[in-house]
Steps between C-alpha positions, in 0.01 A plus 500: 500500500721259306582767243598748775736248660638403159580864425677543835705185441587621153631826648710310753641266236598792279760590765632143538724341235572180694159345563216365290338715232134582447464203265573266790265689730222478239553122467485456879184713518330301223590170664383623841165608360465163325568316828255723687227435243561126510496506881166683501358241259623217721347661811171531315503135394639361826399731789 
């Protein structure tokens, strides 16, 4: 699912020269997944 959304975003960004590039999107995705993993760990430890 993430790869499908990433591909769609990449297509949209290819048409836009004024916004963030895929490098930024990849950094945001990686950070989001890191936060989600940490949050799941915290919920496991402190329900």
